[in-house]
Structures are given as structure tokens and as C-alpha cells.
C-alpha positions in Angstrom: 71.7 187.8 -23.7 72.8 190.5 -26.1 72.1 194.1 -25.2 70.5 196.4 -27.7 70.3 200.2 -27.7 67.6 202.4 -29.1 69.5 202.7 -32.4 69.3 199.0 -32.9 65.7 198.5 -31.6 64.3 201.1 -34.0 62.7 199.6 -37.1 61.5 202.8 -38.8 64.8 204.6 -38.9 63.6 207.7 -37.0 64.9 207.0 -33.5 68.4 207.0 -32.2 70.2 207.6 -29.0 71.3 211.1 -28.2 75.1 211.4 -28.2 75.4 213.3 -25.0 78.1 212.4 -22.5 76.7 211.7 -19.0 79.9 211.1 -17.1 81.1 213.6 -14.5 84.6 213.8 -15.8 84.7 213.1 -19.5 87.8 212.6 -21.8 88.0 215.7 -24.0 90.8 214.3 -26.1 88.7 211.2 -27.1 86.0 211.8 -29.7 82.7 209.9 -29.9 83.4 207.0 -32.3 79.7 206.1 -32.7 78.4 208.5 -35.3 75.6 208.2 -37.8 78.0 207.0 -40.5 79.6 204.3 -38.4 76.2 203.3 -37.0 74.4 202.9 -40.3 77.3 201.9 -42.6 78.0 198.2 -42.1 81.6 196.9 -42.1 82.4 194.4 -44.8 85.0 191.7 -44.5 87.4 190.4 -47.1 88.3 193.8 -48.4 91.7 195.2 -47.9 92.7 198.8 -48.8 95.0 199.2 -51.8 98.7 199.2 -50.9 100.6 202.3 -51.8 103.6 201.9 -54.1 105.1 205.2 -53.1 108.6 204.7 -51.6 108.9 205.5 -48.0 110.8 208.7 -47.1 113.7 206.9 -45.3 116.8 209.0 -44.8 119.9 207.1 -45.7 122.7 209.0 -43.8 126.3 208.7 -44.7 128.3 206.7 -42.1 131.6 208.5 -42.9 133.0 211.6 -41.3 132.0 214.9 -42.9 134.7 217.1 -44.3 134.0 220.7 -43.5 136.3 222.2 -46.2 134.8 224.1 -49.1 136.1 225.4 -52.4 136.2 228.9 -50.9 138.4 227.8 -48.1 140.7 225.9 -50.4 141.0 228.6 -53.1 141.0 231.7 -50.9 144.5 232.7 -49.6 144.5 235.3 -46.8 146.8 238.3 -47.4 148.0 240.9 -44.9 146.0 244.1 -45.6 147.5 247.4 -44.5 145.6 250.6 -44.1 145.9 253.1 -47.0 147.7 256.3 -45.9 145.4 259.3 -45.9 146.2 262.8 -47.3 147.4 265.3 -44.6 145.8 268.7 -44.7 148.1 271.8 -44.6 148.0 274.0 -41.4 145.9 277.2 -41.8 147.9 280.4 -41.5 146.1 283.8 -41.5 147.3 286.5 -43.8 149.0 289.6 -42.3 147.3 293.1 -42.8 143.9 294.6 -42.4 140.8 293.8 -44.6 139.5 296.7 -46.8 135.7 296.8 -46.0 135.0 299.7 -48.4 132.3 299.3 -51.2 131.3 301.2 -54.2 128.1 302.1 -52.6 129.9 303.9 -49.7 132.2 305.6 -52.1 129.5 307.0 -54.6 126.7 307.7 -52.1 127.7 310.1 -49.4 125.6 311.0 -46.4 123.6 314.2 -46.4 121.7 316.0 -43.5 118.0 315.9 -44.3 115.4 318.1 -42.5 112.1 316.5 -41.4 109.1 317.1 -43.7 106.8 319.9 -42.6 103.1 319.6 -43.7 101.6 322.6 -45.5 98.1 322.0 -44.4 96.9 324.5 -41.8 95.8 323.3 -38.4 92.1 322.7 -37.8 90.3 325.4 -35.9 87.1 324.8 -34.0 84.5 327.5 -34.2 82.0 327.0 -31.4 78.9 329.2 -30.9 76.1 329.3 -28.4 73.2 329.3 -31.0 70.9 326.4 -31.6 71.8 324.3 -34.7 69.2 324.2 -37.6 69.0 320.5 -38.6 66.8 321.0 -41.7 68.8 319.6 -44.7 68.9 321.2 -48.1 66.9 318.3 -49.6 63.9 319.1 -47.4 64.3 322.7 -48.0 64.6 322.6 -51.8 62.5 319.6 -52.7 59.0 319.9 -51.3 56.0 317.7 -51.8 53.6 319.0 -54.5 50.1 317.9 -55.1 50.0 315.3 -57.9 47.0 315.1 -60.3 46.0 311.8 -61.9 47.2 311.4 -65.5 44.8 310.6 -68.2 45.3 307.3 -70.1 46.6 307.6 -73.6 45.8 303.9 -74.4 43.8 303.6 -77.7 40.5 301.9 -77.6 40.9 298.3 -78.7 37.3 297.3 -78.6 36.4 295.4 -81.7 33.5 296.8 -83.8 32.3 294.6 -86.6 32.0 296.3 -90.1 28.5 297.1 -91.4 29.4 296.3 -95.1 29.2 292.8 -96.6 32.4 290.7 -96.4 34.2 290.3 -99.7 36.0 287.0 -99.9 38.4 288.1 -102.6 42.1 288.2 -101.9 44.9 290.3 -103.5 46.1 287.2 -105.2 42.7 286.6 -106.8 42.5 290.3 -107.9 46.0 290.6 -109.3 46.5 287.2 -110.8 44.9 286.7 -114.2 44.5 283.1 -115.4 46.2 282.4 -118.8 46.3 279.4 -121.0 49.1 276.9 -120.7 51.5 277.1 -123.7 53.6 273.9 -124.2 57.4 274.5 -124.4 59.3 273.6 -127.5 61.5 270.5 -126.9 65.1 270.8 -128.0 65.8 267.1 -127.3 67.1 265.3 -130.4 64.9 262.6 -131.7 65.8 259.0 -130.9 64.8 257.6 -134.4 67.9 255.9 -136.0 69.1 257.3 -139.3 69.4 254.6 -142.0 72.1 255.1 -144.6 71.5 254.3 -148.3 75.0 252.9 -148.9 75.5 249.1 -148.6 77.3 247.9 -145.4 81.0 247.2 -145.7 81.7 244.2 -143.5 85.4 243.7 -144.4 87.7 243.9 -141.4 91.5 244.5 -141.2 92.0 240.9 -140.1 90.3 239.6 -143.2 92.4 242.0 -145.4 95.9 241.5 -143.8 95.8 237.9 -142.4 97.6 235.4 -144.7 97.1 231.7 -143.9 100.2 229.5 -143.8 100.3 225.7 -143.9 101.1 224.0 -140.5 103.8 221.3 -140.2 103.1 217.9 -138.7 103.6 217.7 -134.8 106.5 215.5 -133.6 105.3 212.7 -131.4 107.8 210.9 -129.1 107.7 207.1 -129.3 106.9 205.4 -126.0 109.7 203.3 -124.4 108.8 199.7 -123.6 108.8 198.7 -119.9 111.8 196.6 -118.8 111.4 194.9 -115.4 114.5 194.8 -113.0 116.3 191.6 -112.6 117.2 192.3 -108.9 114.7 191.3 -106.2 112.9 194.1 -104.3 114.5 195.0 -100.9 111.5 195.8 -98.7 113.4 195.6 -95.4 112.8 198.9 -93.4 114.8 200.3 -90.6 112.0 199.4 -88.2 112.0 195.8 -89.2 115.8 195.7 -89.0 116.3 197.4 -85.6 113.2 196.2 -83.8 113.2 192.4 -84.0 110.5 191.8 -81.4 112.4 190.3 -78.5 110.3 188.5 -75.9 109.6 190.5 -72.7 107.5 190.5 -69.6 104.2 192.3 -69.5 103.8 195.2 -67.0 102.1 194.1 -63.8 99.0 196.0 -62.8 98.7 197.1 -59.2 95.1 198.3 -59.6 92.8 196.7 -57.0 90.0 194.4 -58.1 86.8 196.2 -58.9 84.7 194.2 -56.5 81.2 195.4 -55.9 80.4 196.0 -52.2 76.7 195.3 -51.6 74.6 194.8 -48.5 71.2 193.3 -47.9 70.4 195.6 -45.0 67.7 198.2 -45.9 68.8 201.8 -46.1 67.8 203.9 -43.2 66.9 207.4 -44.3 66.7 209.0 -40.9 68.8 212.1 -40.2 69.9 213.9 -37.1 67.8 216.9 -38.1 64.6 214.9 -38.3 65.2 213.2 -34.9 66.3 216.2 -32.8 64.3 219.0 -34.4 61.6 220.2 -32.0 58.6 222.0 -33.3 58.1 225.1 -31.2 54.7 226.9 -30.9 54.6 230.1 -32.9 52.5 233.0 -31.7 50.7 235.3 -34.0 52.2 238.8 -34.5 50.5 241.5 -32.4 48.6 243.9 -34.5 48.8 247.6 -33.7 45.4 249.0 -33.1 44.9 252.5 -34.6 43.4 255.3 -32.4 39.8 256.1 -33.0 39.2 259.5 -34.6 37.5 262.1 -32.4 36.1 265.1 -34.2 36.7 268.6 -32.6 33.9 270.1 -30.6 34.7 273.8 -31.4 33.5 275.6 -34.5 36.1 275.6 -37.3 36.9 279.1 -38.8 36.9 278.7 -42.5 37.8 282.3 -43.3 41.1 283.0 -45.0 43.2 286.2 -45.3 42.3 286.4 -49.0 38.5 286.2 -48.3 38.7 288.7 -45.5 41.0 291.3 -47.1 40.0 291.0 -50.7 37.6 293.7 -52.0 35.6 292.9 -55.1 35.6 295.5 -57.9 33.2 295.8 -60.8 35.4 295.2 -63.9 34.2 294.9 -67.5 35.0 291.4 -68.8 37.5 291.1 -71.6 36.0 291.1 -75.1 37.8 289.0 -77.7 38.7 290.6 -81.0 38.6 287.3 -82.8 35.8 287.2 -85.4 32.9 284.8 -84.7 32.9 281.4 -86.4 30.2 281.3 -89.0 28.3 278.0 -89.4 29.4 276.0 -92.4 26.2 273.9 -92.5 24.4 274.1 -95.8 20.7 274.3 -96.1 20.6 272.0 -99.1 19.4 268.5 -98.5 22.0 265.7 -98.1 22.5 263.4 -101.1 23.8 260.1 -100.2 24.8 257.2 -102.6 24.9 254.5 -99.9 23.0 251.3 -100.6 22.2 249.3 -97.5 22.9 245.5 -97.7 21.9 242.7 -95.4 24.5 241.6 -92.9 25.7 238.0 -93.3 27.4 236.8 -90.1 30.8 234.9 -90.4 30.7 231.2 -90.1 32.6 230.0 -87.0 34.9 227.0 -87.5 35.6 226.7 -83.7 34.9 223.2 -82.4 31.9 222.8 -80.1 32.4 222.5 -76.4 30.4 219.2 -76.3 32.4 216.4 -74.6 33.5 213.5 -76.7 31.9 210.4 -75.4 32.5 206.8 -76.4 30.4 203.7 -75.9 33.4 201.7 -74.7 33.8 201.4 -70.9 36.6 203.4 -69.2 39.7 201.5 -68.3 40.4 202.9 -64.8 43.1 200.4 -63.9 46.5 201.9 -62.9 49.9 200.4 -62.1 49.5 201.3 -58.5 46.2 199.5 -58.1 47.4 196.4 -59.9 50.9 196.1 -58.5 50.4 197.5 -54.9 50.5 194.9 -52.2 49.0 195.9 -48.9 51.3 195.4 -45.9 50.6 195.4 -42.2 51.5 198.7 -40.5 53.6 198.0 -37.5 54.4 200.5 -34.7 58.1 201.1 -34.1 59.0 199.7 -30.6 61.5 202.6 -30.1 58.6 205.1 -30.2 57.5 204.1 -26.6 59.2 205.5 -23.5 59.9 201.8 -22.5 60.0 199.5 -25.6 57.7 196.5 -25.2 59.5 193.3 -24.8 62.7 195.0 -23.5 64.0 195.9 -20.0 66.2 198.9 -19.4 69.7 197.9 -18.1 72.1 200.8 -18.0 73.4 203.9 -19.8 77.0 204.4 -20.9 79.1 207.6 -20.8 78.2 208.6 -24.3 74.5 208.7 -23.7 73.5 205.3 -25.2 70.6 203.5 -23.4 70.9 199.7 -23.5 67.9 197.3 -23.1 67.8 193.5 -22.6 65.2 191.5 -24.6 62.7 189.5 -22.4 62.1 185.8 -23.0 58.9 184.6 -24.7 57.2 183.6 -21.4 57.7 187.0 -19.8 56.4 188.7 -23.0 53.2 186.7 -22.9 52.6 187.7 -19.3 53.2 191.3 -20.1 50.8 191.2 -23.1 48.0 189.6 -20.9 48.5 192.2 -18.2 48.3 195.0 -20.8 45.0 193.5 -22.2 43.5 193.3 -18.7 44.4 196.9 -18.0 42.8 198.0 -21.3 39.6 196.1 -20.6 39.3 197.5 -17.1 
């Protein structure tokens, strides 16, 4: 009996064995060959990979003995190199006699005896007496505080007093300017009327007076030569036809593999490792911070400020504006209007009405889904149970695959009857 694992028992494509090694001492150098790709991608027979036409990198070594001579060794001749003699330095011999250390400064500037400088300022003498010192300064003695009287203000009175006489609305421009009549200026522009001459028009030109017509000679026409065909045949042989004579040759052989289509009748399983191994963890709501309840103070609040406590109110006359009062411009004459009222005519709306468009024909509610859909029986995947029905657990390998053995039809019938009795009870 063939053994099957969970990956092969599953019919929905959502269950597969976890690839977790269960052996005590695994083999770290060997990787798990059973992956999702190798598990779901079937192997096809009769297909060989394309052979590479690249030559193999084989080293063809020379069997002879290698000669270690080079062109440098054969052309270069060693010579005996001697050291170049160096220049010998002469032996230092000091000059006889004494060195004259005298300078022009010592000769021109002789040494003189100078006396130390004696200050002409007399020494300070301290006059100490037993009397008490008067500490009143001259400022307090000469400048004494006098009684100051308040000065009278010399500011002129700027209070506006409206005049008693009637206001005259005439301005200096109206008084000085006298209206005069408008006098048109004399135009010095010349008139645009053309001046017609009385003499007749002379239309004779210099060309008409000086040009003399001469008779033209007949133009010489060359007679056409008759066509004479060549007696020699045309040589239409080109260098391409002469050199390339089309010798028979073999066609190049194609090494491209046959484009055979690899197909399979096995349905595609769209399950992924993320869908099978992702566990939905419970998420708790974030804890909200509860604000503290406001508690009003029990003591009385002092609303007095330094400005309200220290400020002393004074009776001050409000400022009077010197701007003249605005006189009303409204006239006492009745209002004359030329407006003629007309009856309002509302605009005609061309917007379509919101009434639904209904037809007497019945609605065709048929869809492609309702016509082409074929109901199928919903089957439960046997791999979704802890122990798949109809299979008996056998063993587990080192890579984590659980293998089951399928029961015969008799044992399956007994198991189904037992499950039905358990459900009824």
C-alpha cells in the first residue's frame, strides 16, 4: 500500500506538511529537497536539456622540456663595472696671524661717562593737623535748592469756534477766472486739393524717343542626328555574376532545441506558505488615557490688578475735533423717477424631468453567471481533520512529513457506521 503525506492527501491546496526537522542530530550540510516548487511542479519525461556547444576548457600542456632562456639573457652581456674615483678634498690649514675685530661703530662712537638723571619735582610733604575735616563740597555750598514756581502754559487755545457769518462757497479760482469765448485757431496746414494744370499731358518717354527697332535674324536650328543601333551584342555580365557562380554547399545545422510545449493535466494549486503558516493573533484595543476631572478652587479669587488698585481717575475734558460737521446732502424736493415696472416672466427650463423611463417590455434579468453556472457539490478537504478519515497514521520522517496509509473499503464502511452511531447517540 502506498503511503501518502498531508501534502498529497489535501484536495483544496491549503494544507501541507511543515518542513521542520525532528531528528536529534540533523545533517546541516544537506538541505531539504522537498520544497513547494518541487512538491507542486510535476516532472515531465522525454525532455532533455539543450546541450552546450561551448568548448570545454581543457588545458593542452606541451610535452617537451621548457627552455628558460629569454631575449634579455641572450642579448645582455655582463661587463666588469669598477667604482668611479671620487674627488679628494684638500686638507684645511688655518691662516697665521690675529683677526681684527674692530668695527666702524667702535671707531666712530666712543664711550662717555653719563650721570644718572635727577628729577626736578620736589618731594611730597605731608601736612597733618589735629582739626576736624569739613566734608561739605563746593557743589553743596554754591548750588542750593531754591523754591520753584509752576510755569504758566503758553500753548494757544486750539478750540474750534464756528463762524457766525453765512458760508460763501466761492473759491479764488471762481473769483479770479473770467469765462471767455472760445476763438478757433487759424490753420496753417496746406489744403489737400490737387491742382489741375491747363496744359495737355505729354506722355512721350525717353525710350519712345531714343529706341530704334532693328530687324532680327532667323535663329539657327541644329538638325537632329538619326539613331544608329550598335552592331555588337550587349555585354550584361557583371562582376557579381562572374565571380559568384553559385557553387552547391551544405546548409548550416541548427542546434536550437525543439519548441515543444510542456503541459500538464494536474490542476494548479494556489496555496502558499504564507496562507498555511500565518496565524491570526488576537489584537487588543489601545488603552485610552482618561483625563483628570476638573476641580474648581474653594478659595475666593482676587480679581484686582495693580492698574485697578494704583490708578487714580482724573476729570479730563474730552478732546473736541476741529473738523467741520458734515452737512446733510438730502434734498427736500420730491424724487422723480422714470422707472416703469414690468411683469416678470420666468425662464423656461429645458432640464429633463426626473420621472423614470419605463417600458412595457419585461426586463431581461438573465446573466451569463445564472445561465452558465453549474452547481457542484462542496466537499470537505480530508487534510483539514486532525486525523484524515479513511487514513491511518504510520510514521514521521526526519524532515517533518507525516505519512498515512489508506484503509481498505471494508474498514472505511465500519468506521463510517461507528461515526453515525456516535452522532445519533
